[in-house]
LODO-197448 format. One record per residue (C-alpha): x, y, z. Coordinates in steps of 0.1 Angstrom, whole numbers, padded with zeros to 4 digits, always signed. Layout:
XYZ...
// end
This chain:
+1091+0255+1503+1085+0272+1536+1055+0277+1559+1054+0313+1568+1033+0328+1596+1027+0365+1593+1014+0385+1623+1010+0422+1614+0997+0452+1633+0990+0469+1600+0996+0459+1564+0984+0478+1533+0991+0465+1498+0973+0489+1475+0939+0478+1485+0942+0452+1513+0944+0461+1550+0953+0435+1576+0948+0444+1612+0956+0424+1643+0929+0435+1667+0948+0429+1699+0984+0419+1691+1004+0399+1717+1034+0418+1730+1068+0405+1739+1088+0419+1769+1102+0448+1748+1067+0460+1739+1069+0451+1701+1047+0428+1681+1051+0392+1694+1061+0373+1663+1062+0389+1629+1073+0359+1608+1083+0324+1613+1094+0299+1587+1092+0261+1587+1105+0240+1558+1089+0210+1542+1057+0224+1526+1051+0220+1489+1022+0232+1466+0992+0208+1466+0989+0188+1434+0951+0188+1437+0951+0225+1428+0970+0221+1395+0938+0220+1373+0913+0241+1391+0883+0248+1369+0859+0278+1370+0853+0295+1402+0819+0294+1419+0805+0322+1441+0814+0318+1478+0776+0321+1487+0767+0291+1465+0793+0268+1481+0796+0280+1517+0764+0300+1522+0754+0336+1529+0758+0337+1567+0778+0366+1580+0791+0348+1611+0805+0313+1614+0816+0296+1646+0835+0267+1631+0865+0268+1608+0856+0272+1571+0875+0251+1546+0877+0258+1509+0884+0222+1496+0914+0214+1476+0907+0215+1438+0878+0240+1442+0878+0277+1434+0855+0302+1451+0850+0339+1442+0842+0361+1472+0808+0376+1467+0800+0386+1504+0810+0419+1519+0812+0412+1556+0823+0380+1574+0832+0370+1609+0850+0336+1610+0854+0327+1647+0869+0294+1638+0892+0307+1611+0896+0301+1574+0916+0272+1558+0921+0278+1520+0930+0244+1506+0917+0252+1471+0916+0287+1457+0898+0319+1469+0896+0349+1445+0887+0384+1457+0878+0401+1425+0889+0436+1414+0866+0463+1430+0851+0440+1456+0846+0455+1490+0852+0430+1518+0858+0431+1556+0867+0397+1571+0872+0392+1608+0889+0359+1614+0909+0342+1642+0933+0329+1615+0938+0325+1578+0957+0295+1564+0966+0294+1528+0975+0258+1518+0961+0265+1483+0958+0299+1466+0945+0333+1477+0943+0358+1449+0934+0395+1454+0931+0419+1425+0928+0457+1425+0932+0484+1398+0921+0511+1423+0948+0536+1431+0959+0538+1467+0939+0564+1485+0941+0553+1521+0907+0536+1519+0913+0499+1512+0885+0478+1496+0897+0445+1512+0902+0445+1550+0913+0414+1570+0910+0419+1608+0926+0391+1628+0908+0386+1661+0909+0364+1692+0934+0353+1718+0933+0315+1715+0961+0294+1699+0952+0282+1664+0961+0249+1647+0957+0236+1612+0962+0201+1597+0983+0200+1566+0968+0178+1538+0980+0155+1510+1017+0160+1502+1022+0181+1534+1004+0159+1559+1037+0150+1577+1052+0185+1576+1044+0193+1612+1040+0158+1625+1002+0162+1625+0985+0195+1635+1006+0227+1632+1004+0252+1660+1003+0286+1643+0999+0306+1675+0974+0335+1680+0960+0357+1653+0979+0342+1624+0980+0345+1587+0998+0315+1573+1010+0305+1538+1019+0268+1541+1029+0255+1506+1003+0277+1491+1004+0310+1472+0992+0345+1480+0989+0366+1449+0981+0403+1451+0978+0421+1418+0975+0459+1422+0978+0492+1404+1015+0494+1398+1013+0532+1394+1004+0536+1430+1031+0555+1450+1024+0539+1483+1020+0501+1484+1031+0491+1518+1026+0507+1552+1034+0490+1585+1027+0507+1619
// end
């Protein structure tokens, strides 16, 4: 399996909007690094039998701003129940995070790493007003440490660059209204 870093200026999938607040530019003026793949990542076995999800606020609190990286532990499932978050240290999803259908969320984060599972659901038709919005912020390099089966994949900490969304052995699932005519827009 591959580790994929995704840096996007704009990404809309039926209901989710991902925005890089201040994208790095290369010498040709385009987005710095759109995707990068690194082999040697596998799904984490500690997520094979995840039980019922608990509300985010019960496990990680109700604060709207966090300065340190938040980690959803492997083997645990959380359901997003907050509407606005700023994660100045990033988010490392080692377990599972579910954004339920109809949930309105704006998350500002320096990075999002999916070593486990990120699931977003939407039956809402595409109307140009996304319910889920990820805004990738900051100009510092980010790192993450692979766990369990993947602990040697990068030789320790993996440098994922600036403003990164990374799927490293994990799974990002986006279930949406299949009748929508527009499901992807990149600027």
